[in-house]
C-alpha positions in Angstrom: 34.6 -4.6 13.3 32.3 -5.8 16.4 30.4 -2.4 16.6 29.8 -2.6 13.0 25.8 -3.6 12.7 24.7 -5.6 10.2 21.0 -5.5 8.7 19.0 -8.7 9.1 17.3 -7.8 5.8 20.8 -8.2 4.1 22.1 -11.1 6.0 18.9 -13.1 5.0 19.9 -13.2 1.6 23.8 -13.2 2.4 25.8 -16.3 1.0 28.8 -15.2 3.3 28.8 -18.4 5.2 31.2 -19.2 8.2 32.0 -15.3 8.6 31.6 -13.5 11.6 28.2 -11.2 11.9 27.0 -8.8 14.3 23.2 -7.8 14.7 21.1 -6.1 17.0 17.2 -6.1 17.1 14.2 -7.0 19.2 13.1 -10.6 20.3 10.1 -11.7 18.7 9.5 -15.6 20.0 11.9 -18.2 21.6 11.7 -21.8 21.4 13.8 -23.9 23.8 14.8 -27.3 24.4 16.9 -28.5 27.3 20.2 -27.4 25.4 19.5 -24.8 22.8 17.4 -21.7 22.6 16.1 -20.7 19.1 15.4 -16.9 19.2 13.7 -15.0 16.4 15.1 -11.6 15.9 14.2 -8.5 14.1 15.4 -5.1 13.5 12.8 -3.6 11.4 14.5 -3.8 8.0 12.4 -6.8 7.1 9.2 -8.6 7.8 11.0 -11.8 8.2 13.0 -12.9 11.4 16.7 -13.9 11.8 17.2 -17.2 13.6 19.5 -16.9 16.5 20.8 -20.4 17.8 22.2 -19.9 21.7 23.7 -22.7 23.3 22.3 -22.7 27.0 25.7 -24.4 28.2 27.7 -21.2 27.0 25.2 -18.6 27.9 23.6 -20.2 30.9 19.9 -20.8 31.5 19.7 -17.7 33.9 20.9 -15.3 31.2 18.9 -17.0 28.4 15.5 -16.6 30.8 16.5 -12.7 30.7 16.9 -12.6 27.2 14.2 -14.8 25.8 11.1 -12.8 26.3 9.1 -10.9 23.4 10.1 -7.3 23.3 13.8 -7.6 24.6 16.4 -5.9 22.9 19.7 -7.7 22.1 23.1 -7.6 20.3 24.3 -10.7 19.1 28.1 -11.6 17.6 27.9 -15.2 16.0 28.9 -17.1 12.7 26.2 -17.0 9.8 25.4 -20.7 8.5 23.0 -22.5 6.3 20.2 -23.2 8.4 19.6 -27.0 9.0 15.8 -26.4 10.1 12.7 -25.9 8.2 11.5 -22.0 7.8 14.6 -20.2 7.2 17.7 -20.4 4.7 20.3 -18.8 7.0 20.9 -18.5 10.9 23.6 -17.3 13.3 25.3 -19.5 15.9 25.6 -17.0 18.6 29.2 -16.5 20.3 28.3 -13.3 22.1 25.0 -11.8 23.4 24.9 -8.6 25.0 21.6 -7.6 26.9 20.5 -3.9 26.0 16.8 -3.9 27.3 14.6 -6.6 28.9 11.0 -6.8 28.7 8.9 -8.0 31.4 6.8 -10.9 29.8 3.7 -10.0 32.5 3.5 -6.4 31.6 4.4 -6.2 28.3 1.5 -5.2 26.1 2.5 -6.9 22.9 2.4 -10.3 23.7 3.1 -13.1 20.6 -0.4 -13.5 19.9 -3.1 -11.5 17.3 -4.5 -8.2 18.9 -7.3 -6.3 17.7 -6.6 -3.1 15.7 -8.7 -1.1 18.4 -6.3 -2.2 21.1 -3.5 -1.6 18.8 -4.7 2.0 18.4 -4.2 2.4 22.0 -0.5 1.4 22.1 0.8 3.2 19.2 3.7 3.7 20.7 4.4 0.1 20.7 2.5 -1.1 17.4 5.3 -0.5 15.0 7.1 -3.5 16.6 4.1 -6.0 15.1 4.7 -7.6 11.7 1.4 -5.9 10.6 2.5 -2.4 11.4 6.2 -2.7 10.4 4.9 -3.9 7.1 2.7 -0.9 6.8 5.3 1.7 7.8 8.1 0.2 5.4 5.4 0.3 2.6 4.5 4.1 3.6 8.1 5.0 3.3 8.4 3.3 -0.1 5.3 4.9 -1.7 6.5 8.4 -0.2 10.0 7.7 -1.9 8.1 6.9 -5.1 6.1 9.9 -4.9 9.3 12.3 -4.7 11.0 10.2 -7.3 8.4 10.2 -9.9 8.1 13.9 -9.6 11.8 14.6 -9.8 12.2 12.3 -12.4 9.4 14.0 -14.6 10.8 17.5 -14.1 8.7 19.0 -11.1 9.8 21.2 -8.5 9.1 20.5 -4.7 7.3 23.5 -3.3 7.1 23.7 0.6 3.6 25.4 1.0 2.8 27.3 4.4 1.4 25.2 7.1 0.1 28.2 9.0 -2.2 30.5 6.5 -4.8 33.0 6.3 -7.2 31.5 3.5 -9.4 28.6 3.3 -8.8 26.7 -0.1 -11.7 24.5 0.2 -14.3 27.0 1.2 -15.5 24.5 3.7 -14.6 26.3 7.0 -13.5 23.3 8.8 -10.2 24.4 10.0 -8.1 24.5 13.1 -7.4 28.0 14.3 -4.1 29.4 15.2 -3.8 32.0 17.7 -1.8 33.2 20.8 -4.7 35.3 22.2 -6.2 34.4 25.7 -9.0 31.9 24.6 -10.9 32.6 27.9 -10.4 36.6 27.8 -9.3 37.8 24.0 -8.8 41.4 23.5 -12.1 42.9 21.7 -12.8 45.6 19.4 -15.0 48.4 20.4 -17.9 46.5 18.9 -17.2 43.6 20.6 -15.6 41.2 18.2 -12.2 39.5 18.8 -9.5 42.1 17.8 -7.1 39.9 15.8 -5.0 42.7 15.2 -3.3 42.0 18.7 -2.8 38.4 17.8 0.7 37.1 16.6 0.1 37.5 12.7 -2.4 40.4 13.0 -5.4 38.5 11.4 -7.1 35.2 12.0 -5.0 32.1 10.8 -5.5 28.6 10.6 -3.8 25.3 10.1 -3.7 24.6 5.8 -6.4 22.4 4.7 -4.5 22.5 1.4 -1.4 23.7 -0.4 -3.2 23.9 -3.5 -3.6 27.7 -3.7 0.0 28.3 -3.1 1.0 25.7 -5.3 -0.9 27.3 -8.2 1.5 30.5 -7.7 4.6 28.1 -8.0 3.5 26.6 -11.0 3.0 29.9 -12.5 6.9 30.8 -12.3 8.0 27.3 -12.2 5.6 25.7 -14.6 5.4 22.1 -13.0 5.6 21.8 -9.0 4.3 19.7 -6.3 3.4 19.9 -2.7 3.7 16.9 -0.1 3.1 17.9 3.3 0.9 17.9 6.2 -2.9 19.1 6.2 -5.5 19.4 8.6 -9.4 19.4 8.6 -11.2 20.2 11.7 -14.1 17.9 10.5 -15.8 16.2 13.7 -16.0 13.0 11.6 -15.3 9.5 13.2 -15.3 7.2 10.2 -12.7 4.8 8.9 -11.7 7.4 6.1 -11.1 10.6 7.8 -8.4 12.0 9.9 -8.0 15.7 11.5 -4.1 15.6 10.4 -3.0 13.8 7.2 -0.7 14.4 4.3 -1.5 15.6 0.8 0.2 15.3 -2.5 -0.8 18.0 -4.9 0.9 18.6 -8.3 0.1 21.7 -10.1 1.1 22.2 -13.9 0.8 25.4 -16.1 -0.5 25.2 -19.6 -2.2 21.6 -18.7 -5.9 21.1 -19.3 -8.1 18.6 -17.9 -7.2 16.1 -20.1 -3.6 16.5 -19.2 -4.4 16.3 -15.8 -6.0 12.9 -16.1 -3.0 11.6 -18.0 -0.9 12.8 -15.3 -2.9 11.3 -12.4 -2.9 8.1 -14.1 0.6 7.8 -15.1 1.7 8.8 -11.4 -0.7 6.6 -9.4 0.3 3.7 -11.6 4.1 4.4 -11.1 3.8 4.5 -7.2 1.9 1.4 -7.1 3.9 -0.4 -9.4 7.1 0.9 -7.1 5.8 -0.4 -4.1 4.6 -3.5 -5.6 8.4 -4.2 -7.0 10.2 -3.0 -3.6 7.9 -4.4 -0.8 6.9 -8.1 -2.2 7.3 -9.5 1.1 5.7 -6.9 3.1 2.5 -6.9 0.6 2.4 -11.0 0.5 2.1 -10.7 4.5 -0.7 -8.3 4.4 -2.6 -10.3 1.6 -2.3 -13.3 3.7 -3.4 -11.2 7.0 -6.4 -10.0 4.8 -7.4 -13.4 3.7 -7.6 -14.8 7.4 -9.3 -11.6 8.7 -12.3 -11.8 5.9 -12.8 -15.7 6.5 -15.5 -14.7 9.4 -17.0 -12.1 7.0 -20.1 -12.3 4.9 -19.3 -12.7 1.3 -20.7 -9.1 0.5 -18.3 -7.7 3.2 -15.2 -9.2 1.9 -12.6 -7.3 -0.3 -13.8 -7.4 -4.0 -10.3 -9.2 -5.0 -7.3 -10.2 -3.2 -4.6 -7.4 -2.5 -2.2 -8.1 -5.0 -5.0 -8.8 -7.6 -6.3 -5.5 -6.6 -3.0 -3.6 -7.3 -2.3 -5.3 -10.6 -5.8 -4.6 -11.5 -4.9 -0.9 -11.4 -1.8 -1.4 -13.2 -3.3 -3.4 -16.0 -6.1 -1.7 -16.9 -6.7 1.8 -18.8 -8.6 4.2 -16.5 -12.3 4.6 -17.9 -13.0 8.0 -18.6 -16.6 9.5 -18.6 -18.5 12.5 -17.2 -20.4 12.9 -13.9 -23.6 12.9 -16.1 -22.8 9.7 -17.8 -22.3 8.2 -14.8 -25.6 9.2 -13.1 -27.4 7.9 -16.2 -25.6 4.6 -15.7 -26.4 4.4 -11.7 -29.9 5.4 -12.2 -30.5 2.9 -14.6 -28.4 0.1 -12.5 -30.1 -2.8 -10.8 -29.1 -1.8 -7.2 -30.9 1.6 -8.0 -33.9 -0.2 -9.6 -34.1 -2.4 -6.6 -33.7 0.3 -3.9 -30.6 -1.3 -2.9 -28.3 1.9 -2.7 -28.4 3.5 0.6 -28.2 6.9 -1.0 -30.5 7.6 -4.0 -29.1 8.8 -7.2 -29.8 11.9 -9.1 -28.0 14.5 -11.0 -26.7 17.0 -9.2 -26.0 14.8 -6.2 -22.4 14.2 -4.4 -21.8 10.7 -5.5 -21.1 8.0 -2.5 -18.6 5.5 -2.3 -21.0 2.9 -3.1 -22.1 4.6 -6.0 -18.3 5.1 -7.1 -17.5 1.3 -5.9 -20.5 0.2 -8.2 -19.1 2.0 -11.3 -15.3 0.5 -10.9 -16.2 -3.0 -9.6 -19.5 -3.8 -11.1 -20.1 -1.7 -14.1 -16.6 -1.1 -16.1 -14.4 -3.2 -13.8 -11.6 -1.3 -13.9 -10.6 2.2 -12.4 -12.6 5.1 -13.6 -12.2 9.0 -14.0 -15.3 10.9 -13.6 -15.0 14.5 -15.2 -17.2 17.9 -15.5 -19.3 17.7 -12.2 -22.0 20.0 -11.1 -20.3 23.5 -10.1 -22.5 23.6 -7.0 -20.9 20.6 -5.4 -17.5 21.5 -6.3 -14.9 24.2 -5.1 -14.7 27.6 -6.3 -11.7 27.4 -8.2 -12.5 24.9 -10.7 -13.0 26.1 -14.4 -16.4 26.9 -15.4 -17.7 24.9 -18.5 -19.6 26.6 -21.2 -22.8 25.1 -20.0 -23.1 27.3 -17.1 -23.8 24.2 -14.9 -20.8 22.1 -14.7 -16.9 22.7 -14.2 -13.9 20.9 -15.4 -13.2 18.6 -12.2 -12.0 15.3 -12.1 -12.2 12.4 -9.4 -10.2 9.3 -9.9 -12.2 5.9 -8.4 -10.6 2.8 -7.3 -11.9 -0.5 -6.4 -12.7 -1.1 -2.6 -12.0 2.6 -1.6 -14.0 4.6 -4.2 -12.4 8.3 -4.8 -8.7 8.4 -4.5 -7.9 11.6 -6.5 -9.5 14.8 -6.8 -8.6 17.5 -9.3 -9.3 19.9 -11.7 -8.4 22.5 -14.4 -8.4 25.6 -12.6 -10.5 28.6 -13.6 -7.8 31.1 -15.0 -10.2 33.8 -16.1 -10.1 36.6 -13.8 -13.8 37.7 -14.1 -15.3 34.2 -13.8 -13.1 33.5 -10.7 -14.0 36.7 -9.1 -17.7 36.3 -9.7 -17.6 32.5 -8.4 -16.0 34.0 -5.2 -18.5 36.5 -4.7 -21.3 34.1 -5.4 -20.1 31.8 -2.3 -19.4 34.7 -0.1 -15.8 34.2 0.3 -13.9 37.0 1.7 -12.2 38.6 -1.1 -9.7 40.3 1.3 -8.4 36.7 2.1 -7.8 35.9 -1.6 -6.4 39.1 -3.2 -3.2 37.7 -3.9 -4.9 34.7 -5.6 -7.0 36.7 -7.9 -4.1 38.9 -8.7 -2.4 35.9 -10.3 -5.4 36.3 -12.8 -4.3 39.7 -13.8 -0.6 39.3 -14.6 0.4 36.5 -17.1 -2.6 34.3 -16.5 -2.3 30.8 -18.1 -4.4 27.7 -18.0 -3.5 25.4 -15.4 -4.4 22.2 -13.7 -3.6 20.2 -10.7 -5.1 17.4 -8.1 -4.8 16.1 -4.6 -4.3 12.7 -3.5 -4.4 12.1 0.4 -1.4 10.0 1.1 -3.2 8.0 3.8 -5.7 6.9 1.3 -3.1 5.7 -1.2 -1.5 3.8 1.7 -4.9 2.3 2.8 -5.3 1.4 -0.7 -2.0 -0.3 -1.4 -2.2 -2.1 2.1 -5.3 -3.3 2.0 -5.9 -2.1 5.5 -9.7 -1.2 6.2 -9.3 1.9 8.7 -7.1 5.1 7.9 -6.1 5.0 11.5 -3.8 2.4 10.9 -1.9 3.4 8.1 -0.3 6.7 9.8 1.9 6.1 12.9 0.0 8.5 15.3 -3.7 9.3 13.9 -5.2 12.5 15.1 -9.0 11.9 15.0 -11.8 13.6 17.3 -11.0 13.3 21.0 -7.9 11.6 20.2 -4.3 13.4 20.3 -2.5 10.7 22.6 1.1 10.3 21.6 
């Protein structure tokens, strides 16, 4: 039984007092008087620490000095008792302590103090040990589980789409090339072009930017599918909202139209946020308090529009406002910020709305989440179903407070001639999408879907301000450490 490790999260809720327990974890802090060492131990299962009470006369001052430092890993056997001190309900009176790994207090980079987010990104191998990143990673896990649970419970099939692909789903060209050819002296054709026939796949290939196109193929057979996997964008953008490697959630549903797609997006996002609120209460409360403290030194206009938990409830409690892009532009043009020249980016029909415009609609005008539809076709992807006016497509974006767009989707163009013409208009090589076009010739059907960047979701739920802080090891321009 001594080797049966018990989880700290469970012990903190236990009432099995005066029983022997065995816990393992990392020392967070240690307080001492001449007789007793009070060690705060954490094993990653919860944001809360378990207090270990060690009698110095039993273990010796020399041994206590070895295990007291932040980051030290130990195993403890002792008796679970009701705590007499403030701040904890239970504690463990240690009878045995085994030292697994010491931590040098001079060189250990995570001292028991507040560190900047920039510094934490430099030590991404250690930052999961902090309370902040432990909370973020537990919430990330819970959200990922909720994603799979939602789709499974609603009759969707999980489809694994390729990570290496020969097509560009977005038509943007910002892709990471995959090749085995010599980058210095690649084989050339007679006309001096790179001879990709000698490459591993016999053609140019890249890391996927989206699983959508292949997802549509699955929906044309299984009716309801979703993908949830890594995607890659070679966009040289050093912002707080962009990553070169991130995870995407992309459901595709046969026979759905734009209205069905909006209903699915709203129901889905409310479910996963609600699931996190139900199962990550301690972590969310900690992050909310952290955000409040962090924003005390900011100007009022730079602070979050509402506290974290209120923001999450805001999404759950309000039906999403639905309006067209054209209606939204009309509202924005007539708004006070536009009239007074306070928007950084001017508003007019045909522009791709910026985050400041989207947030105005959500936070100031409607005071609820918003879904915009029917965008100009010239600013949207080739695969979106064209409206009868010849100017717009059946696109939709879901807008949230504090972040702007969180979901983008559309009803897909199922008509062969319309899709084929659009591909030619945008000069997209037909040979790379022959299979996609062919699905419109054999049993074509109306269908719709959307994409949700998982890190954007985690960013929103945790209240963090930089997307690099909600993924364990961020990949950004000039940074592939760890």
